[in-house]
C-alpha positions as CSV (number, residue, x, y, z in Angstrom):
1,M,31.3,-9.0,-6.7
2,I,30.2,-5.9,-4.8
3,V,26.5,-6.0,-3.9
4,R,24.9,-2.7,-4.8
5,R,21.7,-1.0,-3.8
6,D,20.0,-1.6,-7.2
7,H,21.0,-5.3,-7.0
8,V,18.9,-5.6,-3.8
9,A,16.0,-3.4,-5.0
10,G,15.8,-5.0,-8.4
11,G,16.0,-8.5,-7.0
12,A,13.4,-7.7,-4.4
13,F,11.0,-6.5,-7.1
14,V,11.5,-9.7,-9.1
15,I,11.1,-12.0,-6.0
16,V,8.0,-10.2,-4.8
17,G,6.5,-10.3,-8.3
18,V,7.1,-14.1,-8.5
19,L,5.4,-14.5,-5.0
20,V,2.4,-12.4,-6.0
21,L,2.0,-14.3,-9.3
22,A,2.2,-17.6,-7.3
23,V,-0.6,-16.7,-4.8
24,S,-2.9,-14.9,-7.3
25,G,-3.1,-17.7,-9.8
26,D,-6.8,-18.3,-9.1
27,L,-7.9,-15.0,-10.7
28,P,-9.1,-15.6,-14.3
29,F,-6.9,-13.9,-16.9
30,G,-9.4,-13.9,-19.7
31,T,-8.7,-12.7,-23.2
32,L,-7.9,-9.3,-24.7
33,A,-11.5,-9.2,-26.0
34,S,-12.9,-10.2,-22.6
35,P,-10.4,-9.5,-19.9
36,G,-10.8,-11.3,-16.6
37,A,-10.2,-10.0,-13.0
38,G,-6.6,-11.2,-13.1
39,M,-5.5,-9.5,-16.3
40,L,-4.5,-6.1,-15.0
41,P,-2.9,-7.3,-11.8
42,T,-0.9,-9.8,-13.7
43,L,0.2,-7.2,-16.3
44,V,1.3,-4.8,-13.5
45,V,3.2,-7.6,-11.7
46,V,5.0,-8.6,-14.9
47,L,5.9,-5.0,-15.6
48,L,7.2,-4.7,-12.0
49,M,9.3,-7.8,-12.5
50,G,10.6,-6.5,-15.8
51,F,11.6,-3.1,-14.4
52,G,13.1,-4.9,-11.4
53,A,15.2,-7.0,-13.7
54,L,16.3,-3.9,-15.6
55,L,17.2,-2.2,-12.3
56,F,19.2,-5.3,-11.3
57,A,21.0,-5.4,-14.7
58,G,22.1,-1.8,-14.5
59,A,23.2,-1.9,-10.9
60,R,26.9,-1.2,-11.6
61,S,26.2,2.5,-11.5
62,S,24.5,2.5,-8.1
63,P,26.3,3.0,-4.8
64,P,27.4,-0.1,-2.8
65,L,24.9,-1.5,-0.4
66,A,27.3,-1.0,2.5
67,S,27.1,2.8,2.0
68,I,23.4,3.0,3.1
69,S,22.8,5.1,6.1
70,W,20.2,3.3,8.3
71,S,19.4,6.4,10.3
72,D,15.9,6.6,8.8
73,L,15.0,3.0,9.7
74,P,13.0,3.9,12.8
75,H,10.9,6.4,10.8
76,A,10.3,3.8,8.1
77,L,9.3,1.2,10.7
78,R,6.8,3.6,12.2
79,V,5.3,4.4,8.8
80,G,5.1,0.7,8.0
81,F,3.5,-0.1,11.3
82,V,0.8,2.6,10.9
83,A,0.1,1.5,7.3
84,A,-0.2,-2.2,8.4
85,L,-2.5,-1.3,11.2
86,A,-4.7,0.7,8.8
87,V,-4.9,-2.3,6.4
88,A,-6.0,-4.5,9.2
89,L,-8.6,-2.1,10.4
90,Y,-10.0,-1.0,7.0
91,T,-12.5,-3.9,6.6
92,I,-13.6,-3.6,10.3
93,L,-14.0,0.1,10.7
94,G,-14.6,1.2,7.1
95,F,-13.2,4.0,4.9
96,L,-14.6,7.0,6.8
97,V,-13.0,5.9,10.1
98,T,-9.8,4.2,9.0
99,V,-8.5,6.7,6.5
100,P,-8.6,9.8,8.7
101,L,-7.1,7.9,11.5
102,L,-4.3,6.7,9.2
103,L,-3.6,10.2,7.9
104,F,-3.7,11.7,11.3
105,A,-1.3,9.1,12.7
106,L,1.1,9.7,9.8
107,T,1.0,13.5,10.0
108,F,0.7,14.1,13.8
109,V,2.4,11.1,15.4
110,V,5.0,10.0,12.8
111,E,5.8,13.3,11.1
112,R,5.1,15.4,14.2
113,K,3.1,18.2,12.5
114,R,0.9,20.5,14.6
115,F,-2.4,19.1,15.9
116,L,-5.0,21.3,14.1
117,P,-3.3,21.2,10.6
118,A,-3.0,17.4,11.0
119,V,-6.7,17.1,11.8
120,A,-7.7,19.5,9.0
121,F,-5.5,17.6,6.5
122,S,-6.8,14.2,7.6
123,L,-10.5,15.1,7.4
124,G,-10.1,17.2,4.3
125,V,-8.3,14.5,2.3
126,T,-10.7,11.9,3.5
127,A,-13.8,14.0,2.5
128,L,-12.4,14.8,-0.9
129,T,-11.5,11.2,-1.6
130,F,-14.8,10.0,-0.5
131,V,-16.7,12.5,-2.6
132,L,-14.5,11.7,-5.7
133,F,-15.0,7.9,-5.4
134,A,-18.5,7.6,-4.0
135,W,-20.2,10.4,-6.0
136,F,-18.2,11.1,-9.2
137,L,-16.8,7.6,-9.9
138,R,-19.7,5.8,-8.3
139,T,-17.4,3.3,-6.6
140,P,-18.8,1.9,-3.3
141,L,-16.5,2.3,-0.4
142,P,-17.0,0.6,3.0
143,S,-17.9,3.9,4.7
144,V,-18.7,2.9,8.3
145,P,-19.4,-0.4,10.1
146,R,-23.1,-1.0,9.4
147,D,-23.8,-3.7,12.0
148,L,-22.2,-3.3,15.4
149,P,-23.0,-6.9,16.5
150,D,-21.1,-8.1,13.4
151,L,-18.3,-5.7,14.4
152,R,-18.2,-7.2,17.9
153,M,-18.0,-10.7,16.4
154,R,-15.1,-9.7,14.1
155,L,-13.2,-8.2,17.0
156,G,-14.0,-11.1,19.2
157,V,-15.5,-9.1,22.1
């Protein structure tokens, strides 16, 4: 059997779905009349697994895995590293610090765009997102670190 790209992608979606379901079993599912905190994530993961299985089943039409060009791997690793760093810093630094740093790092450092457009993009998208979520949707976002001693304790300094 020739291993194809869609075999790997579909299988990965199914395996990740099983792992997510295994570690998120403590969220209450609830009922249709009274959904719990785990209903939507569970439904999304089940759909992800279902579409992954369909992708795996229809993999005959995809190119072989061996034909993948790995030339974009360094770029993908840089994007993954910046995203992982932003996830780690989000609860420490808050939305208003982490998101513009994330966007700036992705546009200026990773994508090598010019400095001023990268700054304008980073600040503009952050401001629009904050206004949309905080004011219109009334969703609280961790905007900035409120307590610097607590921040020092989290950082271990």
